[in-house]
C-alpha positions in Angstrom: 30.2 29.6 10.8 27.4 28.0 11.0 25.9 25.4 8.5 21.5 26.3 8.0 19.9 24.1 5.8 16.1 24.7 5.2 13.7 22.5 3.5 10.6 22.9 1.6 7.6 21.2 1.9 6.2 21.1 -1.7 2.7 20.4 -2.5 3.0 18.4 -5.7 7.0 17.5 -6.2 7.5 16.2 -10.3 10.6 15.9 -11.2 11.8 16.9 -14.9 14.7 16.5 -16.9 14.7 19.4 -19.6 16.9 22.1 -18.9 14.4 25.1 -18.1 12.2 22.7 -16.0 12.6 22.8 -12.3 16.2 25.0 -12.6 15.1 26.6 -9.6 13.1 24.9 -6.5 9.4 25.2 -7.1 7.0 27.7 -5.0 7.0 26.3 -1.8 3.8 25.9 0.1 5.9 26.5 3.4 9.3 26.3 5.1 10.9 25.4 7.8 14.2 26.2 8.9 15.6 22.8 9.9 19.1 22.9 12.6 18.7 20.3 14.9 17.4 16.6 14.8 14.5 17.7 16.6 13.6 20.0 13.4 13.8 16.5 11.3 11.7 15.3 14.1 9.2 17.8 13.4 8.9 16.9 10.2 8.6 13.0 10.5 6.1 13.5 13.0 3.8 15.6 11.0 0.4 13.4 10.5 -1.4 16.1 8.9 -3.4 16.3 5.4 -0.8 17.3 3.8 1.7 14.8 4.9 3.1 12.7 2.4 5.0 10.4 4.1 2.1 8.9 5.7 0.2 8.8 2.1 -0.3 5.3 0.5 0.3 4.4 -3.2 -3.7 3.2 -4.5 -3.6 -0.5 -5.7 -7.1 -1.2 -4.2 -9.6 -0.8 -7.0 -7.1 -2.3 -9.6 -7.8 -5.9 -8.0 -10.1 -8.9 -7.5 -11.1 -7.3 -4.6 -12.5 -4.3 -5.4 -16.0 -4.3 -8.1 -17.6 -0.8 -9.0 -21.3 -2.9 -9.6 -23.3 -1.0 -12.1 -26.4 0.2 -9.8 -23.5 1.9 -7.2 -21.6 3.2 -10.2 -25.4 4.6 -11.4 -25.6 6.2 -7.9 -21.8 7.5 -7.0 -20.1 7.5 -10.6 -20.8 11.5 -10.7 -18.3 11.8 -8.0 -15.9 9.1 -9.4 -12.8 10.8 -10.9 -13.0 8.8 -14.8 -9.5 8.1 -14.3 -10.0 6.1 -11.9 -13.1 4.1 -13.6 -10.4 4.1 -16.6 -8.0 2.4 -13.9 -10.5 0.2 -12.9 -11.0 -1.1 -15.9 -7.6 -1.7 -16.9 -7.4 0.9 -19.8 -3.9 1.6 -21.0 -4.7 5.0 -21.3 -5.7 7.1 -18.5 -7.2 10.6 -19.3 -6.3 12.5 -15.7 -2.9 14.2 -16.2 -1.3 14.1 -13.1 -1.7 11.4 -10.5 -1.2 12.2 -6.4 0.0 8.9 -6.2 2.8 9.5 -7.6 3.4 13.0 -7.0 3.2 12.3 -3.1 5.5 9.1 -3.1 8.2 11.3 -5.0 7.7 14.3 -2.6 8.7 12.3 0.1 11.6 10.9 -1.5 12.6 14.0 -1.9 12.3 14.3 1.8 14.3 11.5 2.3 17.0 12.0 0.6 17.6 15.7 2.2 17.2 13.7 5.4 20.0 11.3 4.1 22.0 14.0 3.2 21.9 16.7 5.8 21.0 15.7 8.9 25.3 14.4 10.0 25.7 18.2 9.8 22.7 19.5 11.9 22.9 19.6 15.6 21.8 16.8 18.0 23.6 13.4 19.2 25.3 11.0 16.4 22.8 8.3 18.0 20.0 10.5 16.7 21.3 11.4 13.6 22.3 8.1 12.5 18.7 6.8 13.5 17.3 10.0 11.5 19.0 8.7 8.5 17.8 5.0 9.0 14.1 6.2 9.5 14.7 8.2 6.0 16.3 5.2 4.0 13.2 2.7 5.1 10.8 5.8 4.1 12.4 5.7 0.6 12.2 1.9 0.3 8.9 1.8 1.6 7.7 4.4 -1.7 9.9 2.8 -4.0 8.3 -0.3 -3.4 4.9 0.9 -3.6 5.2 2.9 -6.7 7.0 -0.6 -8.5 3.8 -2.4 -7.5 1.8 -0.3 -9.3 3.8 0.6 -11.9 6.2 -1.4 -13.1 5.7 -5.2 -14.2 6.7 -7.7 -11.5 10.6 -8.3 -10.8 11.6 -11.8 -12.2 14.3 -12.4 -14.1 12.5 -12.5 -17.6 11.2 -8.8 -16.7 14.6 -7.5 -15.1 15.6 -5.4 -18.1 12.1 -4.2 -18.3 11.4 -0.5 -17.3 11.7 0.3 -13.7 11.4 3.7 -11.9 13.0 6.8 -12.3 16.0 6.7 -9.4 16.4 9.6 -7.7 19.3 10.0 -4.5 19.7 13.5 -4.4 17.6 17.1 -3.6 18.9 18.9 -7.4 16.4 20.1 -9.7 17.0 20.2 -13.0 19.0 16.5 -13.4 18.0 14.6 -16.7 15.2 11.8 -15.1 15.2 8.3 -17.1 13.5 4.9 -15.9 16.0 3.0 -14.4 15.6 -0.8 -15.4 13.8 -2.7 -13.2 16.6 -5.2 -11.4 18.4 -1.7 -10.8 15.0 -0.5 -9.1 14.9 -3.5 -7.2 18.5 -3.2 -6.1 17.9 1.0 -5.2 14.8 -0.8 -3.1 16.8 -3.4 -1.5 20.0 -0.9 -0.9 17.5 1.6 1.0 16.0 -1.0 3.0 19.7 -2.2 4.1 20.5 1.2 5.0 17.0 1.3 7.1 17.5 -2.1 9.0 20.6 0.2 10.9 17.8 1.8 13.0 18.0 1.2 16.8 14.9 3.1 17.5 12.1 0.9 19.2 8.9 1.3 18.4 7.0 3.5 20.6 3.9 4.5 18.6 3.0 3.3 15.0 3.6 6.7 13.1 7.5 6.3 13.3 10.2 3.7 12.1 11.3 1.6 14.7 13.6 -1.3 14.9 10.2 -3.4 14.5 8.8 -1.7 11.5 11.9 -2.0 9.9 12.3 -5.7 9.8 8.4 -6.0 9.0 9.1 -3.8 5.9 12.0 -6.5 5.0 9.5 -9.7 5.3 7.1 -7.8 3.2 9.6 -6.9 0.3 11.3 -10.6 0.7 8.1 -12.3 0.6 7.1 -9.9 -2.8 10.6 -11.0 -4.3 10.1 -15.0 -2.9 12.9 -14.9 -1.2 11.4 -17.0 1.4 14.6 -17.4 4.0 14.7 -13.6 4.3 10.9 -12.8 4.4 10.9 -15.9 7.4 14.2 -14.7 9.1 12.3 -10.8 8.9 9.1 -11.4 10.3 9.9 -13.6 12.9 12.3 -10.6 14.2 9.4 -8.4 13.4 7.1 -10.4 15.7 9.4 -11.2 18.1 9.8 -6.9 18.9 5.8 -6.8 18.5 3.2 -9.3 18.2 0.5 -7.4 19.8 -3.0 -8.5 18.0 -6.7 -7.6 18.4 -9.6 -9.4 19.4 -12.5 -8.7 17.7 -14.7 -10.4 20.0 -13.7 -8.1 22.7 -12.4 -5.0 20.8 -14.0 -4.5 18.5 -17.7 -3.1 19.0 -20.6 -3.2 16.7 -23.0 0.0 17.1 -26.6 0.6 15.7 -26.7 3.0 13.0 -30.5 3.3 12.4 -31.4 -0.4 11.0 -27.9 -0.9 10.0 -24.3 -1.6 12.0 -21.3 -0.1 11.8 -18.1 -1.5 13.5 -16.4 0.8 16.2 -13.6 1.6 14.2 -14.8 3.3 11.5 -15.3 6.4 14.1 -11.5 6.5 14.7 -11.1 9.8 12.1 -8.2 10.2 10.4 -5.3 12.5 11.2 -6.5 12.6 14.9 -4.3 10.9 17.2 -6.8 8.1 18.1 -6.5 6.6 14.6 -2.5 6.6 14.3 -2.8 4.2 17.8 -6.5 2.6 17.0 -5.6 -0.7 15.3 -2.5 -2.1 18.0 -0.9 -4.5 15.4 0.2 -2.3 13.2 4.3 -1.5 13.0 4.1 1.4 10.8 1.3 3.7 9.3 0.6 4.4 6.4 -3.2 5.1 4.6 -5.4 6.2 2.0 -8.9 7.3 1.8 -11.6 7.1 -0.1 -15.7 7.1 0.6 -16.5 4.2 -1.7 -14.6 0.5 -0.9 -16.6 -1.3 -2.9 -16.0 -5.0 -2.2 -16.5 -7.4 -5.1 -19.3 -10.5 -4.6 -15.6 -12.6 -4.5 -14.6 -10.8 -1.6 -17.4 -11.2 0.8 -17.9 -14.7 -0.6 -14.9 -15.4 0.7 -15.3 -14.8 4.9 -17.3 -17.8 6.3 -20.7 -16.5 7.7 -19.2 -16.1 11.3 -16.1 -14.0 10.5 -16.6 -11.0 12.5 -14.4 -9.1 9.7 -17.7 -9.3 7.9 -18.8 -6.3 10.3 -16.0 -4.1 8.5 -18.5 -4.0 5.4 -21.4 -2.3 6.7 -24.9 -1.4 4.1 -25.1 2.2 6.0 -24.7 4.1 3.6 -25.7 3.0 0.5 -28.5 1.5 2.6 -29.5 4.6 4.3 -28.7 7.3 1.8 -29.5 5.6 -1.4 -31.8 3.1 -1.0 -30.3 0.1 -2.2 -30.7 -3.5 -1.6 -28.4 -4.9 -3.6 -24.9 -4.5 -4.0 -25.2 -2.3 -1.0 -22.0 -2.8 0.9 -19.2 -0.6 2.0 -15.7 -1.3 3.2 -15.4 1.0 6.7 -13.3 -0.5 8.8 -11.8 3.0 9.3 -14.6 5.4 8.1 -13.4 6.7 4.9 -9.5 5.3 5.2 -8.0 2.1 4.9 -4.5 0.8 6.8 -1.8 -0.1 4.3 1.1 0.4 6.9 2.8 -3.5 8.3 0.8 -5.4 10.9 1.4 -8.2 13.2 -1.0 -10.1 11.4 0.6 -9.6 7.9 3.9 -11.4 10.0 2.5 -14.3 10.8 0.7 -14.6 7.2 4.2 -14.6 5.9 5.3 -16.8 8.5 2.7 -18.9 7.5 3.3 -19.1 3.3 7.2 -19.7 4.4 6.3 -22.8 6.1 4.1 -23.6 3.5 6.5 -24.0 0.8 8.9 -25.9 3.0 6.4 -28.6 3.6 5.6 -27.7 7.4 1.5 -28.0 7.1 1.5 -28.2 10.8 3.9 -24.8 11.5 1.7 -23.0 8.8 -1.6 -23.7 10.5 -0.6 -22.5 13.5 0.9 -19.2 12.3 -2.7 -18.8 9.9 -4.6 -19.7 13.7 -3.3 -16.9 15.2 -4.4 -14.8 13.5 -8.1 -16.8 13.1 -8.7 -16.8 16.4 -8.8 -13.0 16.9 -11.6 -12.7 13.9 -13.9 -15.0 15.3 -16.1 -15.5 18.8 -14.5 -18.5 20.7 -18.1 -19.9 20.9 -18.2 -19.7 17.0 -14.6 -20.8 16.2 -13.5 -24.3 13.8 -10.1 -24.5 12.7 -9.5 -24.8 8.8 -8.5 -28.3 7.6 -4.6 -28.8 7.3 -4.1 -29.1 3.9 -1.7 -32.1 1.8 0.3 -30.1 -0.7 2.5 -27.2 -0.9 -0.3 -26.0 -3.3 -2.8 -26.3 -1.2 -1.3 -24.8 1.9 0.2 -21.8 -0.4 -3.5 -20.8 -1.5 -4.9 -21.5 1.5 -2.5 -18.4 3.1 -3.2 -16.3 -0.1 -7.0 -17.0 0.6 -6.6 -15.7 4.3 -3.8 -12.5 3.2 -7.0 -11.9 0.8 -9.9 -11.8 4.3 -7.2 -9.8 6.6 -5.9 -7.1 4.4 -8.6 -6.3 1.9 -8.7 -2.9 -0.1 -4.4 -2.5 0.9 -1.8 -3.1 -1.6 -1.8 -6.6 -0.8 -3.7 -8.3 -2.9 -2.6 -6.8 -6.6 0.7 -7.5 -5.3 0.0 -11.1 -4.3 -2.0 -11.1 -7.8 1.6 -10.3 -9.9 3.7 -12.4 -7.6 1.5 -15.7 -7.9 1.0 -15.6 -11.3 4.7 -14.8 -12.2 5.5 -18.3 -9.9 3.1 -20.2 -11.3 2.5 -22.8 -8.1 -1.8 -22.3 -7.4 -3.9 -21.7 -10.7 -3.4 -18.3 -13.0 -5.9 -16.0 -11.6 -7.6 -14.1 -14.4 -9.7 -11.1 -13.5 -12.9 -10.1 -15.1 -15.4 -7.1 -14.4 -18.8 -6.3 -16.2 -18.6 -2.3 -16.8 -20.1 0.0 -19.0 -18.1 0.7 -22.2 -14.9 3.6 -21.9 -14.8 6.1 -24.1 -12.0 8.5 -24.0 -13.7 10.9 -22.1 -17.0 9.2 -20.7 -18.7 5.9 -19.5 -21.2 5.1 -22.3 -24.1 4.0 -20.2 -25.9 2.3 -23.6 -23.5 -0.3 -23.8 -21.8 -2.9 -21.3 -18.9 -5.1 -22.0 -16.3 -7.5 -20.1 -13.0 -6.4 -18.9 -10.3 -9.2 -18.8 -6.9 -8.9 -17.1 -5.3 -12.1 -18.1 -2.0 -13.4 -15.6 1.1 -11.5 -16.1 -0.9 -9.2 -18.9 1.2 -6.3 -19.1 -1.5 -4.2 -17.7 -0.3 -5.0 -14.4 2.6 -2.3 -15.1 0.0 0.7 -14.9 0.5 3.7 -17.2 2.4 6.9 -15.4 1.1 10.1 -15.1 0.9 12.1 -18.6 2.8 15.1 -16.7 5.9 13.0 -16.2 6.2 11.9 -19.8 5.8 15.6 -20.6 7.7 17.0 -18.3 10.3 15.5 -18.6 9.9 15.8 -22.8 10.1 12.4 -23.3 12.8 10.9 -21.4 10.9 9.3 -19.1 9.6 6.6 -21.4 5.2 5.7 -20.9 5.1 2.1 -20.1 4.1 -0.3 -23.2 1.6 -2.9 -23.7 
């Protein structure tokens, strides 16, 4: 008899340890019978709003790229969750119970585990099955890496025994759940990445994984781990398969909206087909959405006046709708979304950092300039000065990564890995904001918040529901 599987598309997946919780699968929002590899394709091609596979874990409001300026928060605070404000100020405890970042990521991990366990029992060619299994491993590796960047300390030798993430390699419900060590967590990520690199699918779009996106993810992972030999290898591999860039002078139009200007890319609406191909240097699409990506003054000051990436910061919304004349820029590269997947520009900058660390400053700058020549008008462009020390070169690349990849997890991960290393000057983050009580903002008191280099607050609190539903077998981060 033919074996038939079905997959549950769960709206909010939370694992548990207690015997009576999730002894049965949760109520399903919808059910798709899985008979063939084509059915798995339908699942992985899903780009609707509830497609957790393409939703990324947000770290943007944690870094120094982001700032709720007081006048901005005065106007918009009623629409911003208090838990996000607490996170923004690096508080140890958050008032929220749920965390969509966590739930969506583990939903995708569950779906990946389903594919890995069952795809070879479905109808379809062996080649399709092998590639789908590899793709599921890549999705799983990506999700675990993103979760670890937000919720765990940096995985250096001294932190190896610290708490990592709960490791899930099956689709069973009701199993006891505990947090693996940080070392074990990254062993799992590397194991999934190794399996994912077996994919043989060529890049045809940004929705699905490919050989190119697998290499790009490996380059991102190994850069974070400070394995510069492998980071360089995989970044070069990714670029050998896809190196197309977007030239902003010729391909991004600036459109007048009343008295303000917005980039043409901001009209690429998420979940529409054009959105997923709207930035051709992408390898694999992941994104998150918010209507208020508020840049810090430091981030804006990091750009040269002629840098066309400044066009992505528009006064249209805060100026036009709220009449603000100060701190009135919002990041609107893609409207209310940020693309966070791997990108050719990111690969060039990974190569640049690897060359910098080898003291190959000319080669470092060649890779940096591959990005920069596409971000300025040709008539206004001038090359950066070549650095003369490894420290200067790594700092230069870190600065360019910040300009190129704002509001992604890149800056947060760079702060963690560079501070842990100690090569460049330590980076201390500060906020000037209202005092935060347990449940609300105190508008009568303004205080300074500080995040010291290598603070334990770089591992953000886990959702309270996970602690509660597992009856404490999953431990909260300690501060």
